[in-house]
C-alpha positions as a Python dict, from the first residue, in 0.01 Angstrom:
ca = {
    (1, 'M'): (0, 0, 0),
    (2, 'K'): (366, -74, -24),
    (3, 'L'): (574, 18, 280),
    (4, 'S'): (928, 140, 223),
    (5, 'T'): (1199, -23, 427),
    (6, 'M'): (1545, 103, 538),
    (7, 'S'): (1843, -122, 550),
    (8, 'T'): (2068, -148, 853),
    (9, 'G'): (2341, 38, 663),
    (10, 'D'): (2106, 322, 576),
    (11, 'R'): (1992, 354, 938),
    (12, 'E'): (2352, 370, 1060),
    (13, 'A'): (2439, 637, 802),
    (14, 'T'): (2137, 847, 900),
    (15, 'L'): (2227, 818, 1269),
    (16, 'A'): (2587, 919, 1197),
    (17, 'R'): (2472, 1230, 1009),
    (18, 'A'): (2242, 1325, 1299),
    (19, 'N'): (2524, 1285, 1552),
    (20, 'T'): (2751, 1499, 1333),
    (21, 'W'): (2496, 1783, 1330),
    (22, 'R'): (2447, 1756, 1708),
    (23, 'F'): (2824, 1785, 1757),
    (24, 'R'): (2842, 2090, 1529),
    (25, 'I'): (2557, 2262, 1713),
    (26, 'M'): (2714, 2189, 2054),
    (27, 'L'): (3054, 2313, 1931),
    (28, 'A'): (2904, 2636, 1797),
    (29, 'A'): (2719, 2696, 2125),
    (30, 'T'): (3040, 2639, 2324),
    (31, 'I'): (3231, 2890, 2108),
    (32, 'V'): (2958, 3153, 2144),
    (33, 'L'): (2952, 3104, 2521),
    (34, 'A'): (3331, 3132, 2545),
    (35, 'L'): (3334, 3452, 2341),
    (36, 'S'): (3060, 3605, 2554),
    (37, 'L'): (3243, 3549, 2883),
    (38, 'P'): (3472, 3827, 3011),
    (39, 'A'): (3845, 3767, 2981),
    (40, 'Q'): (4016, 3661, 3300),
    (41, 'S'): (4255, 3921, 3433),
    (42, 'G'): (4534, 3897, 3687),
    (43, 'P'): (4503, 3932, 4063),
    (44, 'T'): (4308, 4237, 4182),
    (45, 'P'): (4531, 4524, 4304),
    (46, 'A'): (4459, 4570, 4676),
    (47, 'A'): (4705, 4820, 4824),
    (48, 'L'): (5005, 5042, 4762),
    (49, 'V'): (5304, 5023, 4997),
    (50, 'T'): (5428, 5368, 5107),
    (51, 'E'): (5672, 5275, 5384),
    (52, 'V'): (5841, 4960, 5510),
    (53, 'S'): (6099, 4891, 5781),
    (54, 'G'): (6224, 4604, 5994),
    (55, 'S'): (6166, 4242, 5904),
    (56, 'V'): (5894, 4183, 5642),
    (57, 'T'): (5858, 3844, 5469),
    (58, 'P'): (5841, 3817, 5176),
    (59, 'P'): (6024, 4149, 5129),
    (60, 'V'): (5840, 4443, 4969),
    (61, 'S'): (5961, 4788, 4866),
    (62, 'P'): (5806, 5134, 4898),
    (63, 'F'): (5562, 5225, 4618),
    (64, 'S'): (5514, 4864, 4514),
    (65, 'E'): (5164, 4730, 4469),
    (66, 'L'): (5016, 4439, 4664),
    (67, 'A'): (4763, 4210, 4497),
    (68, 'A'): (4467, 4040, 4660),
    (69, 'G'): (4582, 3715, 4818),
    (70, 'T'): (4920, 3853, 4930),
    (71, 'Q'): (5022, 3758, 5286),
    (72, 'L'): (5308, 3930, 5472),
    (73, 'N'): (5473, 3835, 5798),
    (74, 'L'): (5604, 4135, 5993),
    (75, 'G'): (5757, 3930, 6274),
    (76, 'A'): (5823, 4121, 6597),
    (77, 'D'): (5984, 4438, 6457),
    (78, 'G'): (5839, 4479, 6107),
    (79, 'K'): (5645, 4793, 6012),
    (80, 'L'): (5432, 4837, 5702),
    (81, 'V'): (5244, 5148, 5588),
    (82, 'F'): (5012, 5113, 5291),
    (83, 'D'): (4716, 5274, 5117),
    (84, 'D'): (4423, 5034, 5116),
    (85, 'Y'): (4243, 5084, 4784),
    (86, 'Y'): (3907, 4950, 4899),
    (87, 'S'): (3859, 5155, 5218),
    (88, 'C'): (4059, 5462, 5107),
    (89, 'T'): (4265, 5457, 5426),
    (90, 'E'): (4634, 5479, 5504),
    (91, 'V'): (4709, 5183, 5728),
    (92, 'T'): (5005, 5130, 5959),
    (93, 'V'): (5070, 4774, 6079),
    (94, 'M'): (5343, 4682, 6327),
    (95, 'G'): (5428, 4319, 6393),
    (96, 'G'): (5217, 4012, 6331),
    (97, 'R'): (5075, 3917, 5995),
    (98, 'V'): (4863, 4097, 5736),
    (99, 'E'): (4663, 3950, 5450),
    (100, 'F'): (4522, 4148, 5156),
    (101, 'A'): (4194, 4093, 4974),
    (102, 'A'): (3997, 4269, 4702),
    (103, 'K'): (3771, 4420, 4969),
    (104, 'G'): (4011, 4519, 5243),
    (105, 'Y'): (4271, 4349, 5459),
    (106, 'K'): (4294, 4161, 5785),
    (107, 'T'): (4567, 4125, 6046),
    (108, 'S'): (4659, 3863, 6302),
    (109, 'A'): (4583, 3902, 6672),
    (110, 'G'): (4939, 4009, 6751),
    (111, 'A'): (4951, 4300, 6504),
    (112, 'K'): (4916, 4665, 6609),
    (113, 'T'): (4709, 4856, 6353),
    (114, 'S'): (4610, 5219, 6300),
    (115, 'E'): (4415, 5381, 6016),
    (116, 'E'): (4380, 5730, 5873),
    (117, 'R'): (4126, 5831, 5610),
    (118, 'V'): (4285, 5952, 5283),
    (119, 'P'): (4144, 6054, 4942),
    (120, 'C'): (4059, 5757, 4722),
    (121, 'K'): (4333, 5687, 4469),
    (122, 'Q'): (4273, 5779, 4107),
    (123, 'E'): (4406, 5510, 3873),
    (124, 'V'): (4503, 5581, 3513),
    (125, 'V'): (4548, 5277, 3291),
    (126, 'L'): (4786, 5370, 3010),
    (127, 'K'): (4739, 5155, 2702),
    (128, 'A'): (5008, 5074, 2448),
    (129, 'S'): (4820, 5279, 2187),
    (130, 'G'): (4857, 5592, 2401),
    (131, 'E'): (4495, 5597, 2513),
    (132, 'A'): (4426, 5631, 2884),
    (133, 'S'): (4125, 5532, 3089),
    (134, 'T'): (4069, 5654, 3443),
    (135, 'Q'): (3879, 5530, 3746),
    (136, 'L'): (3872, 5549, 4124),
    (137, 'M'): (4045, 5266, 4306),
    (138, 'R'): (3772, 5226, 4567),
    (139, 'G'): (3561, 4941, 4432),
    (140, 'L'): (3727, 5008, 4095),
    (141, 'E'): (3432, 5230, 4001),
    (142, 'P'): (3464, 5337, 3635),
    (143, 'S'): (3477, 5702, 3536),
    (144, 'S'): (3464, 5866, 3194),
    (145, 'Q'): (3644, 6184, 3298),
    (146, 'V'): (3970, 6290, 3134),
    (147, 'P'): (4270, 6179, 3343),
    (148, 'W'): (4394, 6456, 3567),
    (149, 'L'): (4711, 6542, 3747),
    (150, 'S'): (4770, 6821, 3997),
    (151, 'I'): (4931, 7148, 3890),
    (152, 'R'): (5225, 7002, 4085),
    (153, 'P'): (5202, 6648, 3944),
    (154, 'S'): (5251, 6358, 4182),
    (155, 'F'): (5217, 5999, 4065),
    (156, 'V'): (5330, 5641, 4122),
    (157, 'L'): (5396, 5405, 3832),
    (158, 'V'): (5272, 5050, 3886),
    (159, 'G'): (5251, 4744, 3663),
    (160, 'A'): (5493, 4537, 3460),
    (161, 'R'): (5676, 4839, 3312),
    (162, 'S'): (5683, 5057, 3623),
    (163, 'Q'): (6063, 5038, 3649),
    (164, 'S'): (6127, 5077, 3276),
    (165, 'F'): (6132, 5457, 3246),
    (166, 'A'): (6415, 5707, 3292),
    (167, 'A'): (6225, 6036, 3271),
    (168, 'A'): (5885, 6203, 3238),
    (169, 'S'): (5855, 6483, 2982),
    (170, 'I'): (5559, 6724, 2998),
    (171, 'T'): (5454, 6926, 2693),
    (172, 'R'): (5172, 7165, 2606),
    (173, 'K'): (5074, 7230, 2245),
    (174, 'K'): (5397, 7058, 2136),
    (175, 'T'): (5605, 7292, 2352),
    (176, 'Q'): (5818, 7124, 2617),
    (177, 'I'): (5738, 7245, 2968),
    (178, 'R'): (5958, 7027, 3185),
    (179, 'T'): (6145, 6697, 3186),
    (180, 'V'): (6186, 6531, 3526),
    (181, 'K'): (6428, 6245, 3585),
    (182, 'L'): (6277, 5930, 3736),
    (183, 'T'): (6483, 5748, 3998),
    (184, 'G'): (6201, 5511, 4088),
    (185, 'P'): (5828, 5460, 4037),
    (186, 'R'): (5732, 5771, 4241),
    (187, 'L'): (5748, 6129, 4112),
    (188, 'D'): (5676, 6448, 4304),
    (189, 'W'): (5692, 6785, 4129),
    (190, 'P'): (6009, 6971, 4235),
    (191, 'A'): (5930, 7240, 4492),
    (192, 'D'): (6138, 7502, 4308),
    (193, 'V'): (5961, 7451, 3973),
    (194, 'Q'): (5668, 7665, 3858),
    (195, 'P'): (5336, 7474, 3878),
    (196, 'L'): (5125, 7397, 3572),
    (197, 'T'): (4820, 7604, 3476),
    (198, 'V'): (4482, 7504, 3620),
    (199, 'G'): (4242, 7378, 3353),
    (200, 'S'): (4505, 7347, 3082),
    (201, 'Y'): (4563, 7026, 2887),
    (202, 'Y'): (4909, 6871, 2874),
    (203, 'E'): (5079, 6557, 2752),
    (204, 'I'): (5320, 6354, 2961),
    (205, 'T'): (5560, 6116, 2788),
    (206, 'F'): (5738, 5845, 2981),
    (207, 'V'): (6083, 5802, 2829),
    (208, 'P'): (6219, 5444, 2856),
    (209, 'K'): (6562, 5358, 2990),
    (210, 'S'): (6630, 5139, 2686),
    (211, 'S'): (6605, 5268, 2329),
    (212, 'A'): (6460, 4929, 2238),
    (213, 'E'): (6153, 4994, 2453),
    (214, 'P'): (5864, 5214, 2335),
    (215, 'S'): (5774, 5540, 2510),
    (216, 'S'): (5426, 5591, 2655),
    (217, 'T'): (5229, 5914, 2629),
    (218, 'M'): (4905, 6027, 2793),
    (219, 'R'): (4699, 6347, 2779),
    (220, 'F'): (4576, 6501, 3104),
    (221, 'V'): (4424, 6814, 3249),
    (222, 'A'): (4591, 7005, 3534),
    (223, 'V'): (4373, 7058, 3842),
    (224, 'A'): (4417, 7274, 4151),
    (225, 'E'): (4559, 7128, 4469),
    (226, 'P'): (4309, 7056, 4749),
    (227, 'K'): (4234, 7357, 4970),
    (228, 'G'): (4449, 7370, 5279),
    (229, 'S'): (4692, 7111, 5142),
    (230, 'Q'): (5049, 7166, 5030),
    (231, 'T'): (5051, 6842, 4834),
    (232, 'S'): (4808, 6644, 4619),
    (233, 'P'): (4728, 6271, 4640),
    (234, 'A'): (4958, 6069, 4416),
    (235, 'V'): (4781, 5931, 4109),
    (236, 'V'): (4840, 5563, 4031),
    (237, 'I'): (4945, 5522, 3666),
    (238, 'R'): (4935, 5162, 3546),
    (239, 'V'): (5183, 5078, 3268),
    (240, 'D'): (5150, 4705, 3201),
}
């Protein structure tokens, strides 16, 4: 029986082809793995500032959002009031230092701290397409419910475009109900204006300051104010 033989050149060519196929398989597996992993997002929102006074470093402003990893020095006379998203509490810190995390906050030994339980913040994420998704800020638990605002709407704009809007226009069935001027990221329904109708659906359009910027519109349902309360919790509307 005659045995076939392979030259050194043939063996090297065969080995090269095998290595090429191994590389292609490894590359394909790497691409599949990369596509299956969730996209990395920015820092987790941890708290919403509601009041600030005295010396706070770095400086923050009312109704600005604080991300996990933020550290503030309040010195001897600084005061900071914020809504902690994770614990659903309004926290007042005077003096010392405070550090924010995705699951709460911590203060230095010299800080004076008090807490008050508040309703968990509802967050509405407004997409560029006009779609809106809603969830509760505590633990960022997802919810499929239609975004809601109170019959006397109260909200805070957060995100990259939070300072980009000049007014909020509310319509129902293409009929304009009210346009409210925005002087900052927070809006509270004027006390002398008739409230919206419970259970009715409306659209709110955020009108940009610059004509070069696009407007943003979301649909919502009006809900009754909590019993025994003259005001409703401000909804956080994210406009990145």
